[in-house]
C-alpha positions in Angstrom: 22.5 35.8 36.7 23.9 32.2 36.3 20.5 30.7 37.0 19.0 33.0 34.3 21.7 31.8 31.8 21.0 28.2 32.6 17.3 28.7 32.1 17.8 30.5 28.8 20.1 27.7 27.6 17.5 25.1 28.5 14.8 27.0 26.7 16.9 27.3 23.6 17.7 23.6 23.6 13.9 22.8 24.0 13.1 25.2 21.2 15.7 23.5 19.0 14.4 20.0 19.7 10.8 21.0 19.1 11.8 22.6 15.8 13.7 19.5 14.8 10.7 17.3 15.5 8.5 19.3 13.1 10.0 17.8 9.8 9.5 14.3 11.2 5.9 15.1 12.1 5.3 16.5 8.6 6.8 13.4 7.0 4.5 11.2 9.1 1.5 13.2 8.0 2.6 12.7 4.4 2.5 8.9 4.9 -1.2 8.9 5.9 -3.9 8.3 3.4 -7.5 8.9 4.5 -10.6 7.8 2.5 -14.3 8.1 2.9 -16.8 5.2 3.0 -20.0 6.1 1.1 -23.5 4.7 1.6 -26.5 5.9 -0.5 -24.5 8.9 -1.6 -23.6 10.0 2.0 -20.4 9.4 4.0 -20.9 6.9 6.8 -17.3 5.8 7.7 -13.7 6.1 6.7 -10.4 4.2 6.1 -7.0 5.5 7.3 -3.8 3.9 5.9 -0.5 4.7 7.5 2.8 3.7 5.9 5.2 3.2 8.7 8.9 3.9 8.8 9.7 0.2 9.2 7.9 -0.7 6.0 4.7 -2.0 7.6 1.2 -0.7 6.8 -1.4 0.1 9.4 -5.0 0.4 8.5 -8.1 1.5 10.4 -11.4 0.8 8.8 -14.9 1.5 10.0 -18.4 2.5 8.9 -21.8 2.9 10.5 -24.9 1.4 8.9 -27.8 2.2 11.3 -25.8 1.1 14.3 -24.2 -1.9 12.5 -21.0 -1.9 10.7 -17.4 -3.2 11.1 -14.6 -1.4 13.0 -11.1 -2.9 13.1 -7.4 -2.3 12.9 -5.1 -4.3 10.6 -1.3 -4.5 10.2 0.4 -5.7 7.0 4.0 -6.6 6.3 4.8 -7.3 2.6 7.4 -9.3 0.7 9.3 -7.8 -2.2 6.8 -9.2 -4.6 3.9 -7.5 -2.8 2.5 -10.7 -1.2 1.9 -10.9 2.6 4.5 -12.0 5.1 2.5 -11.1 8.1 -1.0 -9.9 8.8 -2.9 -9.1 12.0 -6.4 -7.8 12.5 -8.5 -7.1 15.6 -11.9 -5.5 16.0 -15.6 -6.2 15.4 -17.5 -7.3 12.2 -20.6 -5.8 10.6 -22.8 -7.3 13.4 -20.4 -6.1 16.1 -19.1 -9.6 16.9 -15.4 -9.7 17.9 -13.0 -10.7 15.1 -9.4 -11.7 15.2 -7.4 -12.7 12.1 -3.7 -13.5 11.9 -1.4 -14.8 9.1 2.3 -15.4 8.9 4.6 -16.9 6.2 7.9 -18.2 7.5 10.3 -20.5 5.7 7.7 -21.5 3.1 5.1 -22.4 5.7 1.9 -20.4 5.8 -0.2 -20.3 9.0 -3.4 -18.5 9.6 -6.0 -18.5 12.3 -9.2 -16.5 12.7 -12.8 -17.0 14.0 -13.4 -19.7 11.3 -10.1 -21.3 10.5 -6.8 -22.5 12.0 -4.6 -24.0 9.3 -1.0 -24.4 8.2 0.1 -25.1 4.6 3.3 -25.3 2.6 3.6 -22.4 0.1 6.3 -23.1 -2.5 5.0 -20.5 -4.9 3.9 -16.9 -4.3 0.5 -16.8 -2.7 -1.7 -14.0 -1.3 -3.6 -14.5 1.9 -7.2 -13.2 1.6 -8.2 -12.3 5.1 -11.7 -13.1 6.4 -12.5 -9.5 7.1 -10.6 -7.2 4.6 -10.5 -3.4 4.5 -10.5 -1.8 1.1 -6.7 -1.3 1.3 -6.2 -5.1 1.2 -7.7 -5.2 -2.3 -5.3 -2.4 -3.3 -2.4 -4.5 -2.0 -3.7 -7.5 -3.9 -3.8 -5.4 -7.1 -0.2 -4.3 -6.6 0.9 -7.9 -6.0 -0.9 -9.0 -9.2 0.8 -6.2 -11.2 4.2 -7.7 -10.2 3.1 -11.4 -10.7 3.8 -13.3 -13.9 0.8 -13.0 -16.3 -0.9 -11.0 -13.5 -2.1 -14.2 -11.8 -1.7 -15.3 -8.1 -2.9 -18.3 -6.0 -4.9 -17.3 -3.0 -5.0 -18.7 0.5 -7.1 -20.4 1.8 -7.8 -21.3 -1.9 -8.5 -20.2 -5.4 -6.8 -18.2 -8.1 -7.1 -14.5 -8.9 -6.2 -12.6 -12.1 -6.0 -9.0 -13.1 -6.4 -7.1 -16.4 -6.3 -3.4 -17.1 -9.6 -2.3 -18.7 -9.2 1.4 -19.5 -8.0 4.8 -18.4 -10.0 7.9 -17.6 -9.2 11.4 -16.6 -11.6 12.8 -14.0 -12.2 16.3 -12.7 -13.6 17.0 -9.3 -13.6 19.6 -6.7 -10.2 18.5 -5.5 -8.6 18.7 -9.0 -7.8 16.5 -12.0 -6.6 12.9 -11.9 -5.7 10.3 -14.5 -7.0 7.0 -13.3 -6.7 3.4 -14.4 -9.6 0.8 -14.1 -8.7 -2.8 -13.4 -10.9 -5.9 -13.4 -10.1 -8.6 -11.0 -11.5 -12.1 -11.6 -11.6 -14.9 -9.1 -13.0 -13.2 -6.0 -16.7 -13.2 -6.9 -18.8 -15.9 -8.6 -18.4 -15.2 -12.3 -18.4 -11.4 -12.0 -15.2 -9.3 -11.9 -14.5 -6.8 -9.2 -13.4 -3.4 -10.3 -10.7 -1.1 -8.8 -9.4 2.3 -9.6 -5.9 3.6 -8.9 -4.2 6.8 -9.9 -1.1 7.3 -12.1 1.2 7.0 -9.1 -0.2 3.6 -8.2 -2.2 4.8 -5.2 -5.5 3.4 -4.2 -8.4 5.6 -5.5 -11.8 3.9 -5.6 -13.0 0.6 -4.4 -16.8 0.5 -5.0 -17.8 2.7 -2.0 -14.5 4.0 -0.8 -12.9 7.1 -2.2 -10.1 9.5 -1.0 -11.2 12.5 1.0 -12.2 15.4 -1.3 -13.1 13.2 -4.3 -16.6 11.8 -3.4 -18.2 14.0 -6.1 -16.6 11.9 -8.9 -18.1 8.6 -7.8 -21.2 8.8 -10.0 -19.2 9.3 -13.2 -16.8 6.6 -12.3 -19.6 4.1 -11.5 -21.3 5.0 -14.9 -18.0 4.4 -16.7 -17.4 1.2 -14.8 -20.9 -0.1 -15.6 -20.5 0.6 -19.3 -17.1 -1.3 -19.3 -18.7 -4.1 -17.4 -21.5 -4.5 -20.0 -18.9 -4.4 -22.9 -16.9 -7.1 -21.1 -19.9 -9.3 -20.7 -20.9 -8.9 -24.4 -17.4 -9.7 -25.5 -17.4 -12.8 -23.2 -20.8 -14.0 -24.5 -19.6 -13.6 -28.1 -16.4 -15.5 -27.5 -18.2 -18.4 -25.7 -21.3 -18.7 -28.0 -21.3 -21.7 -30.3 -23.8 -21.8 -33.2 -25.4 -25.2 -33.9 -25.8 -26.6 -37.4 -29.5 -27.4 -36.7 -32.0 -26.8 -34.0 -32.1 -29.1 -31.0 -34.8 -31.7 -30.8 -36.2 -33.8 -28.1 -38.6 -36.8 -28.0 -42.1 -36.5 -26.5 -45.0 -38.9 -26.4 -46.3 -37.4 -29.6 -43.0 -38.0 -31.3 -39.8 -36.1 -32.1 -40.1 -32.3 -32.3 -37.8 -29.3 -32.0 -38.4 -26.3 -29.8 -38.0 -25.1 -26.3 -37.6 -27.6 -23.5 -39.9 -28.1 -20.5 -40.2 -25.0 -18.4 -39.4 -22.6 -21.3 -42.9 -22.4 -22.9 -44.0 -24.1 -26.1 -46.6 -26.9 -26.4 -47.2 -30.1 -24.6 -47.9 -33.6 -26.1 -51.6 -32.7 -26.5 -50.8 -29.5 -28.5 -51.7 -27.2 -25.6 -49.4 -24.2 -24.9 -47.4 -24.4 -21.7 -46.8 -21.2 -19.7 -43.3 -19.8 -19.3 -41.6 -20.5 -16.0 -42.3 -17.3 -14.2 -41.3 -18.2 -10.7 -37.7 -16.9 -11.0 -38.7 -13.8 -12.9 -41.3 -13.0 -10.2 -38.7 -13.4 -7.5 -36.3 -11.2 -9.3 -38.9 -8.4 -9.8 -39.7 -8.5 -6.1 -36.0 -8.8 -5.0 -34.0 -7.2 -7.8 -30.8 -7.3 -5.7 -30.7 -11.1 -6.2 -30.3 -10.7 -9.9 -28.2 -7.6 -10.2 -24.5 -7.4 -9.6 -24.4 -5.8 -6.2 -21.6 -3.5 -5.2 -19.5 -4.8 -2.3 -20.1 -2.4 0.7 
């Protein structure tokens, strides 16, 4: 009888402990964000972001592109202003070569080392370390840091400056429901062209070119269409602002004398009055390889 009571008590304690563990497990599940990586309209990978109890952020990122594709784990620790205090990443890159990237900021000294660099530098103002191999979540962290930064600008390590501006808002409806999203343009990462990022009203990462939260992949076409329209408008506005109208046409001197018109390589006539052909080499290359002239989406 005594043995039975002891067994019953132990079973009750075990049941109580297992019940008490459930809320903690549910909370951990709530802190995990999972997104799908899309390629040619089909999922071929994923990103999993875990917000840990100690304030750190763990990210797993991978996708498969015909046997190639990166696969790595990254760990982030953030300062109060959203910039990085510590970053560590291990895994393989797109060609399956091993990668290792580490960064730390201690007492105003930034140090980072990876497969290409090993440097240390004083950081007296807020800076954001741009890792050599970044998951989509890192760009979301950069957006959050820029939103907190004065004039939405930050210096980057190893070098450069990045700025952010809010372009527009859009309410989308998909199979998973309705969301109000904000579109941001980030300048400074690419050569001349801004990078676009979407986040929801709660400040959560939503779309980064090819990565979208699970259950929302059906809205990508409408977001890309809206994004492309905003990009064209942004380029038109920029061209208008930078265009300067001359009082008279440009002129240049040839052997036949002074004349105005297109310069060499742009058509027109030569000194003998014969028409020169337009320079077609670049156009022919762009027709054969359109990806070299179009703004490609980062995979």
